[in-house]
C-alpha positions, 0 to 999 in steps of 0.5 A: 500500500502506498504511504497515502492518507485515509480521510475519515468523515465521522462525528460523535456526541452524547446523543448519537454516541461514539460508534460511527467513529470507533468502527472507523478507527478499526479501519484506520488502525489497519491502514496505519499498519500499512504505512498510511496516515489517517485524518479524522474530519469531524464537526462534533466529537467528545473529549474521550473520543479526541483522546482516543484518536490522538492516542492512535496517532490520528490527526483530527481536523475540526470542521466549522460548518453544519454536518452534511451541508454542502460546505461540509462536503467542500471542506472535506474535499479540500482537506482530502486533496491537500492531504493526498487522500487515497479514499474518503470514508464517510460514516454517519446516519446524517450523511445523505445521497447529496453529500456522496454526490458532492464528494464524487463531483470533487473527484474523490474515491468514496467508501460509504459506511451504511446500515440497512440502506439509509440513503435514497441513492448511492454515489459512493465507489464502495458501500459497506453494510456489515449487517446480517441481512444486507446484500447487493439486492437491498441497494438497487438505487446506485450508480453503475460503478458502485460496488458493495461490501455486505454482511458480517464478514466485513465487520470492522473490529479494532486490532485488540480483538484480532488475536481472539479470532480463534479463541474458544469459549467454555460454556458453564452450566450456569452463567455467573458473570454478566457484562453490562456495556451500553456504549461510549455515551449512553444518552438514555441513562440505560446503565443506571436503570440496569444497575437498579434492576440487576441489584435485585438479583445479586443474591442470584449469585451473579457477578456483574461488571458494568463498563461505562464509556468515556463519554457517559454523562452519568458516570458520577451518578453511577459511582454514587449508586454503586456506593449505596449498594454495599456488598452487591457483586456489581463492579464499575469499570470506566472507559476500559482499555481491555474489552476483549479480556472483559468479554472473555471473562463474562458468561453473558452480556447486556448491551444496546446494539452498536459496535460492541454487538459485533465484538461480542459475537466474535468473542462468542458471548451470549448477548441480550440487546436493547435498541436505541434507533429504528435502524438498530431495532431492525438489526437486532430483530434480524439477529433475534430471528436467527437465534444469534442475539436475544432482543430486549426491544427499544430502550424506551420500553425498558422494564426492570422485571423483563430484564431480570427475567431474561437474564435469569432464563439465559443464565440458567440455559446452557443449551441456549448460550451454547447455540448463541455463542456458536452462531455468533462466532460463525458470523464474525471471524475478525477478518473484516478490516483486512477484507475491506482494505483489499478493496481499497488497495488491492494487492497491497495489504500486508 
């Protein structure tokens, strides 16, 4: 691969979360390993995300314009040309067909990261949709040159998960260790509600590890809540840098869709998942139908009794957990970013 730049256009904030940026980070890491540089063009971010990207030696350029505007596309096009970017990667539900067209009209090569065919038309050179039921047939409205990378075999997982690709999980008769991780920001305060619910089954001999992302606004309240639950086997981890290890040590997990979903599937960790958006709801519903993940419905329909019952039932069923683990690992093998780079720079991926 030539020592050229990869331009990534993605945003993060408390409301939208950090998932779009974090999954692109996996691609950025792989690009850098092949001697390329990475520039993140962002209209919005959080301090935790900025720290994370700088730790990965990625350059951050802050855009001073409304996201998805023509000015946004103009600034990104200029940045891409100035940095001699080989590709521009765009990831975010607020980017539409016109945004893609503007980038293409500037003469750029564009990879558009999508979920469940969000746009009316696709002008990008490559469209990536890592979801289970995605296929070329779900993307009929596109240019003649547009190509598609679809399905979980293109899941973008960060480098720390690669060495776990062939790890085999032991499935205990009774699950004793539960992981709760609701993403980088948790705008709905779901983590707080889950702790309240799960405290009711602490005597069920269940050890709970709660991971709060670096952009979670409820972190002080989470600490106060757990301090008020002396003796409960619930442990808080803030902004963890060892997620694969935590997942490997957990017998099951509760999440809210997002990039963590695909990481848990690779790790063979049986998962109960809420959804925050209609797109996430479609993704989780499909995985639920396939017996890969158990859907807990939309966040706004959260019920304490429902999650307590679901955790107890899954913890008690070794057969269910074994099947979910096997199906997850069959879908996600950890080689997604390498496959993507083979399309961005054919023949040059080390």
